[in-house]
C-alpha positions as CSV (number, residue, x, y, z in Angstrom):
1,M,40.0,27.2,30.3
2,W,36.5,27.6,31.4
3,K,35.4,29.2,28.0
4,K,36.8,26.4,26.0
5,A,35.1,23.8,28.3
6,A,31.5,25.7,27.8
7,L,32.3,25.8,24.0
8,V,32.7,22.1,23.8
9,I,29.6,21.2,26.0
10,G,27.8,23.8,23.5
11,L,29.2,22.0,20.3
12,L,28.4,18.9,21.9
13,A,24.8,20.1,22.8
14,Q,24.6,21.2,19.1
15,I,25.5,17.9,17.7
16,S,22.9,15.9,20.3
17,L,20.3,17.9,18.9
18,V,21.1,17.7,15.2
19,Q,21.7,14.0,15.5
20,A,18.1,12.1,14.3
21,E,16.9,9.2,16.3
22,L,14.1,6.8,14.9
23,I,12.5,4.3,17.0
24,I,10.8,1.4,15.2
25,E,7.8,-0.1,17.1
26,D,5.8,-2.7,17.1
27,G,7.0,-4.0,13.7
28,Y,5.4,-6.9,12.1
29,I,5.7,-8.7,8.3
30,R,3.0,-11.1,7.2
31,A,3.9,-14.4,6.4
32,P,3.4,-14.9,2.4
33,L,0.2,-16.8,1.0
34,P,1.6,-20.4,0.2
35,G,3.1,-20.3,-3.2
36,R,3.6,-16.6,-3.2
37,Y,6.9,-14.6,-3.2
38,M,5.6,-11.0,-1.8
39,S,3.8,-9.6,1.4
40,A,3.9,-6.4,3.3
41,A,5.3,-5.1,6.9
42,F,4.0,-2.8,9.0
43,M,5.3,-0.6,12.5
44,T,5.3,2.7,13.9
45,L,8.2,4.9,13.1
46,K,9.0,7.6,15.9
47,N,11.3,10.3,15.2
48,T,12.7,11.6,18.8
49,G,15.6,13.9,17.2
50,G,15.5,17.5,16.0
51,Q,15.7,17.2,12.6
52,D,13.2,15.2,9.8
53,I,14.5,12.1,8.9
54,V,14.0,11.0,5.1
55,L,14.0,7.2,4.7
56,K,15.3,6.3,1.3
57,T,15.7,2.6,1.4
58,A,14.8,-0.6,3.3
59,S,16.0,-4.1,3.6
60,I,14.5,-7.1,5.4
61,Q,16.6,-10.6,6.0
62,G,14.9,-13.1,4.0
63,A,13.5,-11.0,1.3
64,G,15.2,-9.7,-2.4
65,L,13.6,-6.1,-2.6
66,V,11.7,-4.0,0.0
67,E,9.9,-0.8,-1.3
68,Y,7.8,1.9,0.9
69,H,4.1,2.0,-0.7
70,T,1.1,4.5,-0.2
71,H,-2.5,2.8,-0.2
72,S,-5.3,4.7,-1.7
73,H,-8.8,4.4,-2.6
74,K,-10.3,6.4,-5.4
75,D,-14.1,5.9,-7.3
76,G,-14.4,2.4,-5.5
77,V,-10.7,1.3,-6.5
78,M,-8.2,0.3,-4.5
79,R,-4.3,1.6,-5.9
80,M,-0.9,0.8,-4.1
81,R,1.9,2.7,-5.3
82,Q,5.2,3.1,-4.6
83,I,7.1,6.2,-2.8
84,H,10.9,6.9,-3.1
85,E,11.3,8.1,0.0
86,L,9.3,8.5,3.5
87,T,9.8,11.4,5.5
88,V,9.6,10.9,9.3
89,P,9.3,14.5,10.7
90,A,11.4,15.9,13.9
91,G,9.3,14.6,16.9
92,E,6.6,12.8,15.3
93,K,5.8,9.3,14.5
94,V,4.6,7.8,11.1
95,V,2.2,4.7,11.3
96,L,2.8,1.9,8.6
97,E,-0.4,0.0,8.9
98,P,-2.8,-2.0,6.4
99,G,-4.8,0.4,4.3
100,G,-2.0,3.0,4.3
101,L,1.8,3.5,4.2
102,H,3.3,0.1,4.2
103,L,6.7,-1.7,2.8
104,M,5.9,-3.8,0.2
105,V,8.3,-7.0,0.7
106,F,8.9,-9.0,-2.8
107,K,11.3,-12.1,-3.5
108,I,10.7,-13.7,-0.4
109,G,12.7,-16.8,0.2
110,Q,12.8,-18.3,3.7
111,L,12.0,-15.6,6.6
112,P,13.2,-16.4,9.8
113,V,10.8,-16.2,12.9
114,Q,12.2,-12.6,13.7
115,P,13.6,-11.2,10.6
116,Y,15.7,-8.2,10.6
117,L,14.7,-5.2,9.2
118,S,17.0,-2.2,8.5
119,V,15.6,1.3,7.2
120,C,17.7,3.6,5.8
121,D,18.0,7.4,5.0
122,G,19.9,9.4,1.8
123,N,23.2,9.6,3.8
124,N,23.7,5.9,4.5
125,Q,22.7,6.3,8.5
126,C,20.6,3.3,9.2
127,W,18.5,2.2,12.0
128,D,17.7,-1.8,12.4
129,Q,14.7,-4.0,14.5
130,K,13.5,-7.0,14.4
131,L,10.2,-7.9,13.5
132,V,7.4,-10.4,14.4
133,K,6.6,-12.8,11.6
134,Q,3.0,-13.4,11.4
135,D,1.3,-16.1,10.3
136,L,-1.7,-16.7,8.4
137,V,-4.9,-17.0,10.5
138,K,-7.5,-19.4,9.3
139,R,-11.1,-18.0,10.0
C-alpha cells in the first residue's frame, strides 16, 4: 500500500514540475491614435514552470488581430517584424516593451477599459489577463 502511495506522489510531483505556469504582469495596451485601428501592447511574461513555454498566438478583446513583433535599429533605420513564436524560458521572464518585443494589435474596434488578453502555446494551453488601456498623453 505504501509503495502505491509513494508511486502516486512521485507521479504527481513530476506532473507539477512539467506543467508550465505563465504569469502576465504590468500589461497595458496603448489606445490607438484617433482615426487609426492599430496599436501595441506591452507586459512582462514570467515562466515559473520547469519547461519553456513557446507562445504561438495572442488575442485581445476588441481587436481583430494580434501578432508578436520584434523591433530593431539598423543603420539608423527602425524596423519591426512579425515573429511566429515567442519563447519564455523555464524559470525566466521576457519583457515586452516599447522599442523591443511587443504585441502588435490590428483591426481595433472598441477597446474596453480593461480588455482581456489571451496568449496561447501550440497545444492550445492559454493564459489570460486583463490589460490596462493607456490613453494618449498630451505633452
